[in-house]
Residue, then its C-alpha position, 0 to 999 in steps of 0.5 A: m783659173d778660166r779664160q775670164q780670170e785670166f784676162v781680168l788679171r792681165t787687165l789689171e797689170e796693163r792699166d795699172i789698176r790697183f783697187i778693185r771694188l767688189w759689189f754686192t747689194d743688200v736684200l734692200g738693194f743698197l750698194k755694198s763694196v770692199a776694196v782688194a789689191p790685185a794681188e789678193l784678187e787671185q785668191a778671191f776668185a778661188e776662195g772669195i773674201g771673208f766678211d761679217g754678214s751680220s753687219i749687212e742689212g738682212f743677210a744673217r743673224i750673229h751666230e752665222a755671220d761668216m760669209l764670203a763675197k766671191p768675185d764673178p769675173s764676167t762683170f768686171q769694168v774699170l770705173p771711169w770716174r777713178a780714170e786717174s793712174p793708178g785706176t780703180a776697177r769693180i766686180f760684182c760678187d756672189i755671196l757664199m756661205p763658208d762652205s761655198t754654197p750659196s747664200f739664201a740671203d743674196p739678192r743676186y742668187v734669188l734672181k739667178r735662182t729664178l732665171a735657172r727655173a725659166a731655163d729649166l722651161g727652155f726660156t732666157f729672160y730679157t729685160h729693157p729698163e727706162l730709168e727715170f730721176y731727178l737732178l736737183k740743186e744743192q738741197v738746203e738743210g730742211g728745205e724743199p728741194q730744187p729742180v736744176d731746170s723748168g723744162g718738160y718732156f722732151d723739152h730742149t732746155p736752154h739750161r746746161a746742167a741737163h745737157d751736159f749731165r746726161r752727155s757725161a752720164i751716157m759717155m761713162l755708161e758706154s765706157m763700161g760697156i752698158s749700151v743706152e738706147f735713148s735719153h731725154h728730159e722727162g716731164g717733171p722740172g729736172q726730171q730725166e730719163i735714160d732707157l738701157r738697151y735690152a739684156d738678159a735680166l741679170t746683166t740688166a740688174d746689174n747695170i741698174m745698180t751700176f747705172r744709179l751709182v754712176m748718175k750719182e757720181v756724174a751729178l756730184e761732178h757737175g755741181v748738182f745731185a741725182s735723186f731716185m726717190p719714187k715721188p719728190f715733189t707733191d704736184q710733179p710726176g714720180s719716177g718710174m721704171h717702165t720695163h720691157m721685158s720678153l722670154f726667148e727660146g734660143d733665138r726665138n721670141a716665145f712672145y711672138e706668133p704670126g697671126a695671133e691677136f697683137q701677134l702675142s703668143k700663147v706663152g705670151r698671153a700666160f705670162i701676162a695672165g701670171v703677172l696680172r693675177h699676183a701683181a698685188e702680192l709682188t708690189a711690195v717688192t716692186n715698189q718697196w717704199v712709203n714714198s713709192y705709194k705716192r707715185l702710184w697713187g698721186g695722179v688719181g682723182a681730182s689731181a689726175g693726171a699729175g702723177g704722170e703715167a703710174p699705173p694703179y690698177i691691175c689690167w693690160g691693154h694694147n698700146n695703153r699707158s694707163a694699163l698696168v701691163r702694156v703690149p706695145m705696138y707690133k712693128p711688121q717684120k720685127g717679131h724679135a721686138t715682140r715684147i710686154e712693158f710692166r710700168s708700176l716699177d720704180t727706179a728705187c726697187n731692188p732690181y734683183l728681187a723685182f726681176a725675180v718675182i715679176l718672171g716668177a709670176g710670168l713662169r706660174g702663168i705659164e706652167e698653169g695655164y692661166e688665161l688672159p683677161p680681156g684687155a683694157e682699151d680705154d683710159v683706166w684712169a678716166l673710168t669710174p670705180g663701177e665701171r672698173r669693177a664692171m670690167g673686173i679692174e682691181p686696184l694695186p695696193q694703195s699703201l705699203d702697209e696693203a702691199i705687205a698684207a698682200m704680200e704676207r699672203s702669197d705662197l708665190v712670192a715666198e717661193v721665189l724669195g725664199e723663207h730667209v729674204f721673204d721673212f726679213f723683208l716684210r720685218n723691214k717694210r713692217a718697221e718702215w710702215e710703223d715709223y712712218r705711220r707715227q710720223v706728225t707731217e708738215y701737211e697736218r702742222k699746216r692744216y690742223l695746228a691753227i684751227l684745232 
């Protein structure tokens, strides 16, 4: 037994923790949980806990159902909303096959495998997400969702719900070892943003899964509910997850080169080039829901600006918030802070798979020496289609259907996700698109029923 396992078992006894929730995610990014008693945990560390993988979305077919959830002791945390004694804790798990080999269906393993590829090249991948979501009043069945306030960007609203919520949520996150950098009211009524501090990508993905559950738990305590739906309102901004990212070689930021344009190194430029070249192929993973495309394209055209800052065009720019990839302004004497910001992600993605495909694309750019195209310094939303074409700026997929088609053709995404996850993900998303495509919407009834 290693020291971390010993620490966990000792803490259970000292803090009177009687329930341990073992967490993992399915391929779509939904959190799964099984509770075990403290007496079972030592054996779980050694051998894992068996479960029926065929009952978990995307994990296994019926004839290969047996799987093991093996707790990762480094992810142990006491759950603060179960603070009464006896307490409850959680531990993330790696999913194994009966012979103790990693399951290719485990999203956490998909990311770990890609991080191992980066490590073979000498890199550690760090990420810093800005998570947006809506706080809503209790929803009436079938009715329009109602935001808890009418505030806007950075507003210090007098409504207590958002203030009290953010304070409680941040205290809860900090008590679980999840550091928060900023929090504020976002652009939409009832919309919040909480930014997590930089961490390695696996820790960040675990933190995002924890974050989403904490937000929903705290919201329930305050008599409201939290939604990470990418675009819940037609005329209000969508909820994104702009994510800052960088590669480090030991203690050195591999994206930083003193004296280079924007202080951005050759490695950093090739990473961006890889992300841009494969951006359309990644989009079904980074924006995996039908509704995601209402966010990406909801502010384009006559209603430009209503969609918020979602970037639907494939380009990069220095401090350009209309670009898919932004290179933030360099701060003198802060080479460690040189980074890029990937802006199309939404908060409803599976963070393990999303980080894996972005990293895979960036590494492909580095390994194959992709050349970075010229940056876009103009407002890309304001350009005409002809101007964008002249600059070589292509659009992201405009629907889940287009995103699926782009992903199907991608050898990169197939390689990063692995055959099992790649095939399941495509099948699931095709079924979602077909189900959506045949729906008759309220818009159609209002517009056509009386006049046709």
